[in-house]
PyMOL Python script that loads the backbone (N, CA, C, O; Angstrom):
from pymol import cmd

cmd.read_pdbstr("""\
ATOM      1  N   MET A   1     104.837 144.011  84.366  1.00  0.00           N
ATOM      2  CA  MET A   1     104.783 143.101  83.236  1.00  0.00           C
ATOM      3  C   MET A   1     104.606 141.648  83.696  1.00  0.00           C
ATOM      4  O   MET A   1     104.645 140.733  82.874  1.00  0.00           O
ATOM      5  N   THR A   2     104.416 141.437  84.973  1.00  0.00           N
ATOM      6  CA  THR A   2     104.255 140.063  85.449  1.00  0.00           C
ATOM      7  C   THR A   2     103.157 139.369  84.668  1.00  0.00           C
ATOM      8  O   THR A   2     102.030 139.854  84.566  1.00  0.00           O
ATOM      9  N   GLY A   3     103.517 138.226  84.122  1.00  0.00           N
ATOM     10  CA  GLY A   3     102.561 137.442  83.364  1.00  0.00           C
ATOM     11  C   GLY A   3     102.404 137.869  81.915  1.00  0.00           C
ATOM     12  O   GLY A   3     101.767 137.165  81.132  1.00  0.00           O
ATOM     13  N   ALA A   4     102.974 139.011  81.544  1.00  0.00           N
ATOM     14  CA  ALA A   4     102.769 139.534  80.191  1.00  0.00           C
ATOM     15  C   ALA A   4     103.914 139.211  79.236  1.00  0.00           C
ATOM     16  O   ALA A   4     103.742 139.284  78.019  1.00  0.00           O
ATOM     17  N   GLY A   5     105.059 138.863  79.762  1.00  0.00           N
ATOM     18  CA  GLY A   5     106.188 138.592  78.876  1.00  0.00           C
ATOM     19  C   GLY A   5     107.337 137.967  79.622  1.00  0.00           C
ATOM     20  O   GLY A   5     107.321 137.839  80.846  1.00  0.00           O
ATOM     21  N   VAL A   6     108.334 137.580  78.856  1.00  0.00           N
ATOM     22  CA  VAL A   6     109.522 136.949  79.423  1.00  0.00           C
ATOM     23  C   VAL A   6     110.739 137.713  78.931  1.00  0.00           C
ATOM     24  O   VAL A   6     110.843 138.000  77.738  1.00  0.00           O
ATOM     25  N   PRO A   7     111.661 138.046  79.825  1.00  0.00           N
ATOM     26  CA  PRO A   7     112.896 138.681  79.346  1.00  0.00           C
ATOM     27  C   PRO A   7     113.597 137.761  78.350  1.00  0.00           C
ATOM     28  O   PRO A   7     113.802 136.580  78.631  1.00  0.00           O
ATOM     29  N   SER A   8     113.961 138.294  77.200  1.00  0.00           N
ATOM     30  CA  SER A   8     114.567 137.461  76.156  1.00  0.00           C
ATOM     31  C   SER A   8     115.863 136.813  76.624  1.00  0.00           C
ATOM     32  O   SER A   8     116.247 135.768  76.099  1.00  0.00           O
ATOM     33  N   ARG A   9     116.532 137.395  77.579  1.00  0.00           N
ATOM     34  CA  ARG A   9     117.775 136.820  78.095  1.00  0.00           C
ATOM     35  C   ARG A   9     117.542 135.454  78.737  1.00  0.00           C
ATOM     36  O   ARG A   9     118.458 134.632  78.779  1.00  0.00           O
ATOM     37  N   LEU A  10     116.342 135.202  79.234  1.00  0.00           N
ATOM     38  CA  LEU A  10     116.044 133.912  79.842  1.00  0.00           C
ATOM     39  C   LEU A  10     116.360 132.787  78.865  1.00  0.00           C
ATOM     40  O   LEU A  10     117.028 131.817  79.225  1.00  0.00           O
ATOM     41  N   TYR A  11     115.887 132.912  77.644  1.00  0.00           N
ATOM     42  CA  TYR A  11     116.095 131.870  76.646  1.00  0.00           C
ATOM     43  C   TYR A  11     117.555 131.820  76.197  1.00  0.00           C
ATOM     44  O   TYR A  11     118.079 130.741  75.920  1.00  0.00           O
ATOM     45  N   ASN A  12     118.207 132.961  76.123  1.00  0.00           N
ATOM     46  CA  ASN A  12     119.632 132.981  75.769  1.00  0.00           C
ATOM     47  C   ASN A  12     120.462 132.237  76.811  1.00  0.00           C
ATOM     48  O   ASN A  12     121.341 131.449  76.462  1.00  0.00           O
ATOM     49  N   ILE A  13     120.189 132.484  78.073  1.00  0.00           N
ATOM     50  CA  ILE A  13     120.928 131.831  79.156  1.00  0.00           C
ATOM     51  C   ILE A  13     120.669 130.327  79.137  1.00  0.00           C
ATOM     52  O   ILE A  13     121.594 129.528  79.282  1.00  0.00           O
ATOM     53  N   MET A  14     119.419 129.954  78.960  1.00  0.00           N
ATOM     54  CA  MET A  14     119.085 128.536  78.888  1.00  0.00           C
ATOM     55  C   MET A  14     119.807 127.865  77.723  1.00  0.00           C
ATOM     56  O   MET A  14     120.328 126.758  77.862  1.00  0.00           O
ATOM     57  N   SER A  15     119.835 128.536  76.581  1.00  0.00           N
ATOM     58  CA  SER A  15     120.398 127.912  75.374  1.00  0.00           C
ATOM     59  C   SER A  15     121.897 127.647  75.480  1.00  0.00           C
ATOM     60  O   SER A  15     122.417 126.762  74.799  1.00  0.00           O
ATOM     61  N   VAL A  16     122.590 128.396  76.319  1.00  0.00           N
ATOM     62  CA  VAL A  16     124.029 128.135  76.505  1.00  0.00           C
ATOM     63  C   VAL A  16     124.297 127.227  77.704  1.00  0.00           C
ATOM     64  O   VAL A  16     125.449 127.014  78.080  1.00  0.00           O
ATOM     65  N   GLY A  17     123.237 126.697  78.298  1.00  0.00           N
ATOM     66  CA  GLY A  17     123.402 125.710  79.354  1.00  0.00           C
ATOM     67  C   GLY A  17     123.820 126.248  80.696  1.00  0.00           C
ATOM     68  O   GLY A  17     124.662 125.664  81.378  1.00  0.00           O
ATOM     69  N   LYS A  18     123.226 127.370  81.077  1.00  0.00           N
ATOM     70  CA  LYS A  18     123.535 127.957  82.381  1.00  0.00           C
ATOM     71  C   LYS A  18     122.286 127.953  83.263  1.00  0.00           C
ATOM     72  O   LYS A  18     121.188 128.222  82.775  1.00  0.00           O
ATOM     73  N   PRO A  19     122.441 127.649  84.560  1.00  0.00           N
ATOM     74  CA  PRO A  19     121.310 127.768  85.472  1.00  0.00           C
ATOM     75  C   PRO A  19     120.960 129.237  85.670  1.00  0.00           C
ATOM     76  O   PRO A  19     121.761 130.121  85.366  1.00  0.00           O
ATOM     77  N   ILE A  20     119.768 129.487  86.179  1.00  0.00           N
ATOM     78  CA  ILE A  20     119.240 130.853  86.256  1.00  0.00           C
ATOM     79  C   ILE A  20     118.844 131.194  87.686  1.00  0.00           C
ATOM     80  O   ILE A  20     118.276 130.370  88.402  1.00  0.00           O
ATOM     81  N   ILE A  21     119.150 132.413  88.085  1.00  0.00           N
ATOM     82  CA  ILE A  21     118.536 132.991  89.282  1.00  0.00           C
ATOM     83  C   ILE A  21     117.603 134.064  88.759  1.00  0.00           C
ATOM     84  O   ILE A  21     118.045 135.128  88.324  1.00  0.00           O
ATOM     85  N   ALA A  22     116.315 133.780  88.802  1.00  0.00           N
ATOM     86  CA  ALA A  22     115.299 134.699  88.287  1.00  0.00           C
ATOM     87  C   ALA A  22     114.843 135.613  89.416  1.00  0.00           C
ATOM     88  O   ALA A  22     114.265 135.148  90.399  1.00  0.00           O
ATOM     89  N   ILE A  23     115.098 136.901  89.281  1.00  0.00           N
ATOM     90  CA  ILE A  23     114.677 137.889  90.274  1.00  0.00           C
ATOM     91  C   ILE A  23     113.511 138.634  89.659  1.00  0.00           C
ATOM     92  O   ILE A  23     113.692 139.478  88.781  1.00  0.00           O
ATOM     93  N   THR A  24     112.320 138.320  90.123  1.00  0.00           N
ATOM     94  CA  THR A  24     111.106 138.854  89.515  1.00  0.00           C
ATOM     95  C   THR A  24     109.945 138.771  90.497  1.00  0.00           C
ATOM     96  O   THR A  24     110.113 138.293  91.619  1.00  0.00           O
ATOM     97  N   GLY A  25     108.790 139.226  90.089  1.00  0.00           N
ATOM     98  CA  GLY A  25     107.608 139.127  90.927  1.00  0.00           C
ATOM     99  C   GLY A  25     106.974 137.753  90.812  1.00  0.00           C
ATOM    100  O   GLY A  25     107.190 137.038  89.834  1.00  0.00           O
ATOM    101  N   HIS A  26     106.182 137.387  91.828  1.00  0.00           N
ATOM    102  CA  HIS A  26     105.448 136.124  91.773  1.00  0.00           C
ATOM    103  C   HIS A  26     104.485 136.144  90.592  1.00  0.00           C
ATOM    104  O   HIS A  26     103.883 137.172  90.280  1.00  0.00           O
ATOM    105  N   GLY A  27     104.353 135.009  89.950  1.00  0.00           N
ATOM    106  CA  GLY A  27     103.407 134.882  88.855  1.00  0.00           C
ATOM    107  C   GLY A  27     103.985 135.187  87.495  1.00  0.00           C
ATOM    108  O   GLY A  27     103.267 135.145  86.495  1.00  0.00           O
ATOM    109  N   SER A  28     105.275 135.494  87.433  1.00  0.00           N
ATOM    110  CA  SER A  28     105.889 135.795  86.144  1.00  0.00           C
ATOM    111  C   SER A  28     106.164 134.504  85.380  1.00  0.00           C
ATOM    112  O   SER A  28     106.281 133.431  85.972  1.00  0.00           O
ATOM    113  N   GLU A  29     106.263 134.622  84.081  1.00  0.00           N
ATOM    114  CA  GLU A  29     106.601 133.473  83.246  1.00  0.00           C
ATOM    115  C   GLU A  29     108.012 132.974  83.576  1.00  0.00           C
ATOM    116  O   GLU A  29     108.265 131.769  83.561  1.00  0.00           O
ATOM    117  N   ALA A  30     108.920 133.893  83.871  1.00  0.00           N
ATOM    118  CA  ALA A  30     110.281 133.489  84.238  1.00  0.00           C
ATOM    119  C   ALA A  30     110.259 132.623  85.501  1.00  0.00           C
ATOM    120  O   ALA A  30     110.938 131.597  85.562  1.00  0.00           O
ATOM    121  N   GLU A  31     109.487 133.030  86.502  1.00  0.00           N
ATOM    122  CA  GLU A  31     109.364 132.214  87.714  1.00  0.00           C
ATOM    123  C   GLU A  31     108.826 130.836  87.365  1.00  0.00           C
ATOM    124  O   GLU A  31     109.355 129.823  87.824  1.00  0.00           O
ATOM    125  N   PHE A  32     107.788 130.797  86.561  1.00  0.00           N
ATOM    126  CA  PHE A  32     107.164 129.535  86.194  1.00  0.00           C
ATOM    127  C   PHE A  32     108.165 128.608  85.503  1.00  0.00           C
ATOM    128  O   PHE A  32     108.275 127.438  85.872  1.00  0.00           O
ATOM    129  N   VAL A  33     108.889 129.110  84.513  1.00  0.00           N
ATOM    130  CA  VAL A  33     109.835 128.281  83.758  1.00  0.00           C
ATOM    131  C   VAL A  33     110.942 127.762  84.681  1.00  0.00           C
ATOM    132  O   VAL A  33     111.257 126.572  84.662  1.00  0.00           O
ATOM    133  N   VAL A  34     111.522 128.637  85.475  1.00  0.00           N
ATOM    134  CA  VAL A  34     112.625 128.234  86.356  1.00  0.00           C
ATOM    135  C   VAL A  34     112.165 127.180  87.359  1.00  0.00           C
ATOM    136  O   VAL A  34     112.854 126.182  87.571  1.00  0.00           O
ATOM    137  N   ARG A  35     111.020 127.394  87.967  1.00  0.00           N
ATOM    138  CA  ARG A  35     110.531 126.433  88.963  1.00  0.00           C
ATOM    139  C   ARG A  35     110.044 125.140  88.312  1.00  0.00           C
ATOM    140  O   ARG A  35     110.404 124.045  88.745  1.00  0.00           O
ATOM    141  N   GLU A  36     109.237 125.272  87.288  1.00  0.00           N
ATOM    142  CA  GLU A  36     108.643 124.097  86.629  1.00  0.00           C
ATOM    143  C   GLU A  36     109.718 123.172  86.058  1.00  0.00           C
ATOM    144  O   GLU A  36     109.605 121.950  86.154  1.00  0.00           O
ATOM    145  N   GLU A  37     110.743 123.749  85.473  1.00  0.00           N
ATOM    146  CA  GLU A  37     111.777 122.955  84.811  1.00  0.00           C
ATOM    147  C   GLU A  37     112.943 122.599  85.733  1.00  0.00           C
ATOM    148  O   GLU A  37     113.773 121.764  85.373  1.00  0.00           O
ATOM    149  N   GLY A  38     113.021 123.214  86.912  1.00  0.00           N
ATOM    150  CA  GLY A  38     114.103 122.915  87.853  1.00  0.00           C
ATOM    151  C   GLY A  38     115.464 123.362  87.356  1.00  0.00           C
ATOM    152  O   GLY A  38     116.463 122.667  87.539  1.00  0.00           O
ATOM    153  N   ILE A  39     115.496 124.548  86.713  1.00  0.00           N
ATOM    154  CA  ILE A  39     116.739 125.007  86.088  1.00  0.00           C
ATOM    155  C   ILE A  39     117.389 126.176  86.817  1.00  0.00           C
ATOM    156  O   ILE A  39     118.222 126.877  86.241  1.00  0.00           O
ATOM    157  N   GLY A  40     117.026 126.389  88.052  1.00  0.00           N
ATOM    158  CA  GLY A  40     117.640 127.470  88.802  1.00  0.00           C
ATOM    159  C   GLY A  40     116.820 127.841  90.021  1.00  0.00           C
ATOM    160  O   GLY A  40     116.126 127.008  90.603  1.00  0.00           O
ATOM    161  N   TRP A  41     116.914 129.103  90.393  1.00  0.00           N
ATOM    162  CA  TRP A  41     116.273 129.617  91.588  1.00  0.00           C
ATOM    163  C   TRP A  41     115.385 130.803  91.239  1.00  0.00           C
ATOM    164  O   TRP A  41     115.708 131.599  90.357  1.00  0.00           O
ATOM    165  N   PHE A  42     114.273 130.907  91.936  1.00  0.00           N
ATOM    166  CA  PHE A  42     113.411 132.079  91.856  1.00  0.00           C
ATOM    167  C   PHE A  42     113.603 132.878  93.129  1.00  0.00           C
ATOM    168  O   PHE A  42     113.558 132.332  94.231  1.00  0.00           O
ATOM    169  N   VAL A  43     113.818 134.183  92.970  1.00  0.00           N
ATOM    170  CA  VAL A  43     113.927 135.098  94.108  1.00  0.00           C
ATOM    171  C   VAL A  43     112.955 136.237  93.857  1.00  0.00           C
ATOM    172  O   VAL A  43     113.028 136.922  92.837  1.00  0.00           O
ATOM    173  N   GLU A  44     112.055 136.428  94.793  1.00  0.00           N
ATOM    174  CA  GLU A  44     111.109 137.533  94.648  1.00  0.00           C
ATOM    175  C   GLU A  44     111.859 138.860  94.714  1.00  0.00           C
ATOM    176  O   GLU A  44     112.709 139.063  95.581  1.00  0.00           O
ATOM    177  N   ALA A  45     111.535 139.756  93.790  1.00  0.00           N
ATOM    178  CA  ALA A  45     112.168 141.076  93.756  1.00  0.00           C
ATOM    179  C   ALA A  45     112.020 141.754  95.109  1.00  0.00           C
ATOM    180  O   ALA A  45     110.969 141.680  95.745  1.00  0.00           O
ATOM    181  N   GLY A  46     113.090 142.418  95.541  1.00  0.00           N
ATOM    182  CA  GLY A  46     113.066 143.137  96.812  1.00  0.00           C
ATOM    183  C   GLY A  46     113.403 142.273  98.021  1.00  0.00           C
ATOM    184  O   GLY A  46     113.220 142.705  99.159  1.00  0.00           O
ATOM    185  N   ARG A  47     113.892 141.060  97.788  1.00  0.00           N
ATOM    186  CA  ARG A  47     114.239 140.149  98.882  1.00  0.00           C
ATOM    187  C   ARG A  47     115.735 139.824  98.833  1.00  0.00           C
ATOM    188  O   ARG A  47     116.107 138.713  98.455  1.00  0.00           O
ATOM    189  N   PRO A  48     116.599 140.778  99.212  1.00  0.00           N
ATOM    190  CA  PRO A  48     118.043 140.579  99.068  1.00  0.00           C
ATOM    191  C   PRO A  48     118.583 139.382  99.843  1.00  0.00           C
ATOM    192  O   PRO A  48     119.513 138.727  99.373  1.00  0.00           O
ATOM    193  N   LYS A  49     118.035 139.078 101.003  1.00  0.00           N
ATOM    194  CA  LYS A  49     118.503 137.912 101.765  1.00  0.00           C
ATOM    195  C   LYS A  49     118.271 136.632 100.974  1.00  0.00           C
ATOM    196  O   LYS A  49     119.122 135.743 100.970  1.00  0.00           O
ATOM    197  N   LYS A  50     117.135 136.531 100.309  1.00  0.00           N
ATOM    198  CA  LYS A  50     116.835 135.348  99.493  1.00  0.00           C
ATOM    199  C   LYS A  50     117.802 135.247  98.314  1.00  0.00           C
ATOM    200  O   LYS A  50     118.194 134.150  97.917  1.00  0.00           O
ATOM    201  N   LEU A  51     118.181 136.391  97.762  1.00  0.00           N
ATOM    202  CA  LEU A  51     119.154 136.397  96.671  1.00  0.00           C
ATOM    203  C   LEU A  51     120.507 135.887  97.167  1.00  0.00           C
ATOM    204  O   LEU A  51     121.148 135.071  96.506  1.00  0.00           O
ATOM    205  N   VAL A  52     120.933 136.368  98.322  1.00  0.00           N
ATOM    206  CA  VAL A  52     122.191 135.910  98.912  1.00  0.00           C
ATOM    207  C   VAL A  52     122.128 134.402  99.145  1.00  0.00           C
ATOM    208  O   VAL A  52     123.085 133.687  98.845  1.00  0.00           O
ATOM    209  N   ASP A  53     121.010 133.917  99.676  1.00  0.00           N
ATOM    210  CA  ASP A  53     120.847 132.482  99.918  1.00  0.00           C
ATOM    211  C   ASP A  53     120.974 131.682  98.620  1.00  0.00           C
ATOM    212  O   ASP A  53     121.631 130.642  98.592  1.00  0.00           O
ATOM    213  N   ALA A  54     120.347 132.166  97.553  1.00  0.00           N
ATOM    214  CA  ALA A  54     120.411 131.468  96.263  1.00  0.00           C
ATOM    215  C   ALA A  54     121.840 131.450  95.725  1.00  0.00           C
ATOM    216  O   ALA A  54     122.306 130.424  95.229  1.00  0.00           O
ATOM    217  N   VAL A  55     122.528 132.573  95.822  1.00  0.00           N
ATOM    218  CA  VAL A  55     123.909 132.642  95.335  1.00  0.00           C
ATOM    219  C   VAL A  55     124.808 131.705  96.147  1.00  0.00           C
ATOM    220  O   VAL A  55     125.645 131.002  95.579  1.00  0.00           O
ATOM    221  N   LEU A  56     124.641 131.694  97.449  1.00  0.00           N
ATOM    222  CA  LEU A  56     125.461 130.820  98.295  1.00  0.00           C
ATOM    223  C   LEU A  56     125.171 129.347  98.015  1.00  0.00           C
ATOM    224  O   LEU A  56     126.089 128.526  97.997  1.00  0.00           O
ATOM    225  N   GLU A  57     123.907 129.010  97.800  1.00  0.00           N
ATOM    226  CA  GLU A  57     123.568 127.628  97.461  1.00  0.00           C
ATOM    227  C   GLU A  57     124.198 127.232  96.133  1.00  0.00           C
ATOM    228  O   GLU A  57     124.759 126.144  96.003  1.00  0.00           O
ATOM    229  N   ALA A  58     124.103 128.121  95.149  1.00  0.00           N
ATOM    230  CA  ALA A  58     124.693 127.852  93.836  1.00  0.00           C
ATOM    231  C   ALA A  58     126.205 127.679  93.964  1.00  0.00           C
ATOM    232  O   ALA A  58     126.782 126.765  93.375  1.00  0.00           O
ATOM    233  N   GLN A  59     126.832 128.544  94.719  1.00  0.00           N
ATOM    234  CA  GLN A  59     128.280 128.504  94.886  1.00  0.00           C
ATOM    235  C   GLN A  59     128.745 127.227  95.586  1.00  0.00           C
ATOM    236  O   GLN A  59     129.829 126.717  95.303  1.00  0.00           O
ATOM    237  N   SER A  60     127.934 126.723  96.482  1.00  0.00           N
ATOM    238  CA  SER A  60     128.362 125.577  97.291  1.00  0.00           C
ATOM    239  C   SER A  60     128.090 124.223  96.630  1.00  0.00           C
ATOM    240  O   SER A  60     128.461 123.185  97.177  1.00  0.00           O
ATOM    241  N   ASN A  61     127.449 124.226  95.462  1.00  0.00           N
ATOM    242  CA  ASN A  61     127.079 122.942  94.870  1.00  0.00           C
ATOM    243  C   ASN A  61     127.354 122.925  93.360  1.00  0.00           C
ATOM    244  O   ASN A  61     126.421 123.038  92.565  1.00  0.00           O
ATOM    245  N   PRO A  62     128.614 122.784  92.965  1.00  0.00           N
ATOM    246  CA  PRO A  62     128.952 122.802  91.545  1.00  0.00           C
ATOM    247  C   PRO A  62     128.276 121.688  90.733  1.00  0.00           C
ATOM    248  O   PRO A  62     127.958 121.888  89.560  1.00  0.00           O
ATOM    249  N   LYS A  63     128.057 120.528  91.342  1.00  0.00           N
ATOM    250  CA  LYS A  63     127.380 119.445  90.617  1.00  0.00           C
ATOM    251  C   LYS A  63     125.932 119.829  90.288  1.00  0.00           C
ATOM    252  O   LYS A  63     125.431 119.522  89.206  1.00  0.00           O
ATOM    253  N   LYS A  64     125.282 120.488  91.214  1.00  0.00           N
ATOM    254  CA  LYS A  64     123.916 120.928  90.977  1.00  0.00           C
ATOM    255  C   LYS A  64     123.883 121.978  89.869  1.00  0.00           C
ATOM    256  O   LYS A  64     122.985 121.970  89.027  1.00  0.00           O
ATOM    257  N   LEU A  65     124.862 122.881  89.872  1.00  0.00           N
ATOM    258  CA  LEU A  65     124.952 123.891  88.807  1.00  0.00           C
ATOM    259  C   LEU A  65     125.116 123.236  87.446  1.00  0.00           C
ATOM    260  O   LEU A  65     124.460 123.628  86.481  1.00  0.00           O
ATOM    261  N   LEU A  66     125.979 122.252  87.368  1.00  0.00           N
ATOM    262  CA  LEU A  66     126.200 121.545  86.106  1.00  0.00           C
ATOM    263  C   LEU A  66     124.923 120.850  85.651  1.00  0.00           C
ATOM    264  O   LEU A  66     124.548 120.925  84.481  1.00  0.00           O
ATOM    265  N   TYR A  67     124.262 120.178  86.577  1.00  0.00           N
ATOM    266  CA  TYR A  67     123.007 119.496  86.251  1.00  0.00           C
ATOM    267  C   TYR A  67     121.951 120.484  85.761  1.00  0.00           C
ATOM    268  O   TYR A  67     121.326 120.263  84.723  1.00  0.00           O
ATOM    269  N   MET A  68     121.750 121.574  86.504  1.00  0.00           N
ATOM    270  CA  MET A  68     120.743 122.572  86.116  1.00  0.00           C
ATOM    271  C   MET A  68     121.081 123.198  84.765  1.00  0.00           C
ATOM    272  O   MET A  68     120.184 123.446  83.959  1.00  0.00           O
ATOM    273  N   GLY A  69     122.341 123.451  84.512  1.00  0.00           N
ATOM    274  CA  GLY A  69     122.755 124.021  83.238  1.00  0.00           C
ATOM    275  C   GLY A  69     122.480 123.079  82.082  1.00  0.00           C
ATOM    276  O   GLY A  69     121.980 123.493  81.036  1.00  0.00           O
ATOM    277  N   THR A  70     122.810 121.806  82.277  1.00  0.00           N
ATOM    278  CA  THR A  70     122.544 120.805  81.248  1.00  0.00           C
ATOM    279  C   THR A  70     121.050 120.681  80.996  1.00  0.00           C
ATOM    280  O   THR A  70     120.607 120.589  79.851  1.00  0.00           O
ATOM    281  N   LEU A  71     120.282 120.679  82.070  1.00  0.00           N
ATOM    282  CA  LEU A  71     118.825 120.610  81.953  1.00  0.00           C
ATOM    283  C   LEU A  71     118.271 121.848  81.252  1.00  0.00           C
ATOM    284  O   LEU A  71     117.371 121.740  80.419  1.00  0.00           O
ATOM    285  N   ALA A  72     118.803 123.019  81.585  1.00  0.00           N
ATOM    286  CA  ALA A  72     118.352 124.264  80.953  1.00  0.00           C
ATOM    287  C   ALA A  72     118.547 124.208  79.444  1.00  0.00           C
ATOM    288  O   ALA A  72     117.664 124.598  78.680  1.00  0.00           O
ATOM    289  N   ARG A  73     119.704 123.722  79.024  1.00  0.00           N
ATOM    290  CA  ARG A  73     119.977 123.590  77.585  1.00  0.00           C
ATOM    291  C   ARG A  73     118.980 122.641  76.933  1.00  0.00           C
ATOM    292  O   ARG A  73     118.442 122.932  75.864  1.00  0.00           O
ATOM    293  N   SER A  74     118.741 121.530  77.568  1.00  0.00           N
ATOM    294  CA  SER A  74     117.800 120.546  77.047  1.00  0.00           C
ATOM    295  C   SER A  74     116.391 121.124  76.919  1.00  0.00           C
ATOM    296  O   SER A  74     115.720 120.916  75.908  1.00  0.00           O
ATOM    297  N   VAL A  75     115.950 121.843  77.936  1.00  0.00           N
ATOM    298  CA  VAL A  75     114.622 122.470  77.910  1.00  0.00           C
ATOM    299  C   VAL A  75     114.553 123.517  76.796  1.00  0.00           C
ATOM    300  O   VAL A  75     113.554 123.601  76.081  1.00  0.00           O
ATOM    301  N   ALA A  76     115.605 124.306  76.651  1.00  0.00           N
ATOM    302  CA  ALA A  76     115.627 125.329  75.597  1.00  0.00           C
ATOM    303  C   ALA A  76     115.465 124.694  74.225  1.00  0.00           C
ATOM    304  O   ALA A  76     114.698 125.182  73.395  1.00  0.00           O
ATOM    305  N   VAL A  77     116.178 123.621  73.992  1.00  0.00           N
ATOM    306  CA  VAL A  77     116.122 122.956  72.683  1.00  0.00           C
ATOM    307  C   VAL A  77     114.763 122.293  72.465  1.00  0.00           C
ATOM    308  O   VAL A  77     114.168 122.427  71.395  1.00  0.00           O
ATOM    309  N   GLU A  78     114.283 121.591  73.460  1.00  0.00           N
ATOM    310  CA  GLU A  78     113.047 120.813  73.309  1.00  0.00           C
ATOM    311  C   GLU A  78     111.775 121.644  73.325  1.00  0.00           C
ATOM    312  O   GLU A  78     110.821 121.326  72.615  1.00  0.00           O
ATOM    313  N   LYS A  79     111.747 122.707  74.129  1.00  0.00           N
ATOM    314  CA  LYS A  79     110.492 123.449  74.314  1.00  0.00           C
ATOM    315  C   LYS A  79     110.479 124.844  73.702  1.00  0.00           C
ATOM    316  O   LYS A  79     109.407 125.375  73.412  1.00  0.00           O
ATOM    317  N   PHE A  80     111.643 125.445  73.500  1.00  0.00           N
ATOM    318  CA  PHE A  80     111.662 126.854  73.083  1.00  0.00           C
ATOM    319  C   PHE A  80     112.433 127.106  71.803  1.00  0.00           C
ATOM    320  O   PHE A  80     112.847 128.235  71.538  1.00  0.00           O
ATOM    321  N   THR A  81     112.630 126.069  71.007  1.00  0.00           N
ATOM    322  CA  THR A  81     113.316 126.231  69.735  1.00  0.00           C
ATOM    323  C   THR A  81     112.327 125.924  68.614  1.00  0.00           C
ATOM    324  O   THR A  81     111.577 124.951  68.693  1.00  0.00           O
ATOM    325  N   ARG A  82     112.325 126.738  67.588  1.00  0.00           N
ATOM    326  CA  ARG A  82     111.478 126.445  66.439  1.00  0.00           C
ATOM    327  C   ARG A  82     111.942 125.142  65.812  1.00  0.00           C
ATOM    328  O   ARG A  82     113.137 124.846  65.806  1.00  0.00           O
ATOM    329  N   LYS A  83     111.028 124.376  65.297  1.00  0.00           N
ATOM    330  CA  LYS A  83     111.345 123.038  64.779  1.00  0.00           C
ATOM    331  C   LYS A  83     112.473 123.040  63.769  1.00  0.00           C
ATOM    332  O   LYS A  83     113.315 122.142  63.804  1.00  0.00           O
ATOM    333  N   GLY A  84     112.524 124.000  62.882  1.00  0.00           N
ATOM    334  CA  GLY A  84     113.561 124.045  61.865  1.00  0.00           C
ATOM    335  C   GLY A  84     114.914 124.496  62.382  1.00  0.00           C
ATOM    336  O   GLY A  84     115.911 124.375  61.670  1.00  0.00           O
ATOM    337  N   ASP A  85     114.977 125.020  63.618  1.00  0.00           N
ATOM    338  CA  ASP A  85     116.219 125.564  64.159  1.00  0.00           C
ATOM    339  C   ASP A  85     116.987 124.586  65.048  1.00  0.00           C
ATOM    340  O   ASP A  85     118.059 124.936  65.542  1.00  0.00           O
ATOM    341  N   LYS A  86     116.480 123.389  65.264  1.00  0.00           N
ATOM    342  CA  LYS A  86     117.127 122.465  66.206  1.00  0.00           C
ATOM    343  C   LYS A  86     118.431 121.984  65.709  1.00  0.00           C
ATOM    344  O   LYS A  86     119.099 121.201  66.384  1.00  0.00           O
TER     345      LYS A  86
END
""", "prot")
cmd.dss("prot")
cmd.show_as("cartoon", "prot")
cmd.util.cbc("prot")
cmd.orient("prot")
């Protein structure tokens, strides 16, 4: 499904102000959103060491987590909310 859709949970997580670790294939919309907006980490599926690295980085930097979460919420509201729902 790479490039064909986005897991609906992506928007739910963003809307509550949480950073994301997107585990997916290259070229997915989830990868694009996470990287483009700076709201978390992208880990290519099947790369467990990279996942461990992302989790350890997230764990070691609470200020960065707070920033990414706040940014995720802002992006969700500004870019992925219907105009009447803001």
